C-alpha positions in Angstrom: 6.5 14.0 -0.5 5.1 13.0 -3.9 2.4 10.2 -4.1 2.9 7.8 -7.0 0.3 6.3 -9.2 0.2 2.5 -9.7 0.5 2.6 -13.5 0.8 5.2 -16.2 -1.5 6.4 -19.0 0.8 4.9 -21.6 0.8 1.5 -20.0 -3.0 1.7 -19.6 -3.4 2.6 -23.3 -1.2 -0.3 -24.2 -4.0 -2.6 -23.2 -6.6 -1.3 -25.7 -6.7 -0.8 -29.4 -4.8 2.3 -30.7 -7.9 3.3 -32.7 -9.8 3.9 -29.5 -7.6 6.9 -28.4 -5.4 9.7 -29.6 -2.5 11.6 -28.2 -4.9 14.2 -26.8 -6.5 11.6 -24.6 -3.4 11.0 -22.4 -4.1 13.8 -19.8 -7.6 12.3 -19.3 -6.3 8.8 -18.8 -3.6 10.1 -16.4 -6.4 11.6 -14.3 -8.3 8.3 -14.3 -5.1 6.4 -13.3 -4.6 8.8 -10.3 -8.1 8.5 -9.1 -8.1 4.7 -9.5 -4.8 4.5 -7.6 -6.2 6.5 -4.7 -9.5 4.6 -4.6 -7.5 1.3 -4.3 -5.7 2.8 -1.3 -9.0 3.8 0.3 -10.6 0.4 -0.5 -7.7 -1.2 1.5 -7.9 1.4 4.3 -4.3 2.3 3.7 -2.4 5.6 3.3 -2.1 7.1 -0.2 0.7 5.4 -2.1 0.8 2.4 0.2 1.5 0.0 -2.7 4.3 2.2 -4.2 5.8 4.3 -1.5 8.5 6.9 -1.9 11.9 6.0 -0.4 11.7 8.7 2.2 12.1 7.4 5.7 9.5 8.3 8.3 9.0 7.5 12.0 5.9 6.0 13.5 5.0 5.7 17.2 3.1 2.8 18.8 1.9 2.1 22.3 4.0 -0.8 23.7 2.2 -4.2 23.5 3.6 -5.2 26.9 4.4 -8.5 25.2 7.1 -10.2 23.3 5.5 -9.4 19.9 4.7 -5.9 18.7 2.3 -5.4 15.8 3.2 -2.4 13.6 2.0 -0.9 10.3 3.4 -2.5 7.1 7.0 -1.4 6.3 9.0 -2.1 3.2 12.1 -1.8 5.3 13.1 -0.7 8.9 16.2 1.3 9.7 15.8 1.8 13.4 13.7 0.8 16.4 13.8 2.7 19.7 11.9 2.1 22.9 11.0 4.3 25.8 11.8 1.7 28.4 10.9 3.8 31.4 7.8 5.4 29.8 9.2 8.9 29.2 8.1 10.8 26.1 11.0 13.1 25.4 13.5 12.3 22.7 16.2 11.3 25.2 13.9 8.7 26.8 14.2 6.4 23.8 16.8 3.7 23.8 17.9 2.3 20.4 17.4 -1.4 20.1 19.6 -3.6 17.9 18.2 -5.9 15.2 18.9 -9.6 15.8 20.1 -8.8 19.3 17.1 -7.2 20.9 14.4 -7.8 18.3 13.8 -9.5 15.0 11.4 -8.5 12.2 8.5 -10.7 10.9 7.6 -12.4 8.7 11.1 -13.8 8.6 11.3 -14.2 4.8 9.5 -11.0 3.9 12.0 -10.0 1.2 11.9 -13.3 -0.5 8.1 -13.5 -0.4 7.7 -9.9 -1.6 5.8 -9.1 1.5 6.1 -6.2 4.0 7.3 -6.3 7.6 4.3 -6.2 9.9 5.6 -7.1 13.4 8.6 -7.0 15.7 9.5 -9.8 18.2 11.8 -9.9 21.1 14.9 -12.1 20.7 14.4 -15.1 23.0 17.8 -16.8 23.0 20.4 -14.7 24.8 18.2 -11.6 24.5 18.2 -9.1 27.3 14.8 -7.4 26.6 11.7 -8.8 28.4 9.0 -7.2 26.3 8.0 -4.2 24.3 7.2 -2.2 27.5 3.6 -1.3 27.7 3.9 2.4 28.0 2.0 5.0 25.9 3.8 5.9 22.7 6.8 3.9 23.8 7.8 2.2 20.5 9.4 4.2 17.8 9.9 2.6 14.4 11.8 4.4 11.5 11.8 3.1 8.0 9.9 3.1 4.7 6.2 2.4 5.3 4.2 0.6 2.6 3.7 -2.7 0.9 6.6 -2.8 -1.6 9.1 -0.6 -3.4 7.3 -1.4 -6.7 3.5 -2.0 -7.0 2.5 -5.6 -7.2 1.3 -6.9 -10.6 -2.2 -7.3 -9.2 -2.4 -3.7 -8.1 -1.1 -2.5 -11.5 -3.7 -4.6 -13.4 -6.5 -3.5 -11.2 -5.5 0.2 -11.7 -5.3 -0.3 -15.5 -8.6 -2.1 -15.6 -10.5 0.5 -13.7 -8.9 3.4 -15.6 -9.6 1.9 -19.0 -13.3 1.4 -18.1 -13.7 5.0 -17.0 -11.9 6.2 -20.2 -14.1 4.1 -22.5 -17.3 5.2 -20.7 -16.1 8.9 -21.0 -15.6 8.4 -24.7 -19.3 7.5 -24.9 -20.6 10.5 -23.1 -20.7 8.8 -19.7 -23.7 6.8 -20.6 -24.7 3.9 -18.4 -24.3 1.5 -21.3 -22.4 1.7 -24.5 -21.4 -0.5 -27.4 -18.7 -0.7 -30.1 -17.4 -3.3 -32.5 -14.4 -4.3 -30.4 -15.8 -4.5 -26.9 -19.5 -5.2 -27.6 -22.1 -4.1 -25.2 -20.8 -3.3 -21.7 -22.4 -2.0 -18.5 -20.6 1.0 -16.9 -21.3 2.5 -13.4 -21.6 6.2 -12.9 -20.4 6.3 -9.3 -16.9 7.3 -8.2 -15.9 3.9 -6.8 -14.2 0.8 -7.9 -16.1 -1.6 -10.1 -17.3 -4.7 -8.2 -15.2 -7.1 -10.3 -12.1 -4.9 -9.8 -12.7 -5.2 -6.1 -13.1 -9.0 -6.5 -9.8 -9.0 -8.3 -8.2 -7.5 -5.2 -10.0 -9.6 -2.6 -7.3 -12.2 -2.0 -4.7 -9.4 -1.3 -7.3 -7.6 1.0 -7.7 -10.8 3.0 -3.9 -11.0 3.4 -3.8 -7.5 4.8 -6.7 -7.8 7.1 -5.7 -7.5 10.8 
């Protein structure tokens, strides 16, 4: 399963003057883009490629909440939900549940809002299920985990901003400070982490994803 970057070297270079780079600089920028993408994942505490997952379907298990609502990891889409209603752990112990008959996904308008699914809820009206039974490893969710099928604009911009800063600093010998006629004097950090203002750029989205 390939893990995707949140932008490309060509898109990153499109944000700076052509005179600042040459064709031989593309591999270096691609490396910065990959590292920035993975550091963003880590900063959010999410799996690699969370904001731009592959379309491969995977299955995640959860302990049953023993309640009408079941919190799950973020999913772009869900193709199946099965529950071990009697608590067994073999594959034959799981009963397939039906969307909009046994359970619904939340938030209701996730697709229109461009948000991921993050919870399941029992259907109250005419539903026949009482709860997500509170057994160990009793809820099985199959689908595409992640935030969205394409990276949000904010994630793309943060990735480009961080990658460009690393690239410009590398062009000046990885000094702590550097100056040129286009950008003036700038302060660069020498640690392998996101810049503080890049983190600030991402803060509102991080608050949204906090449990």
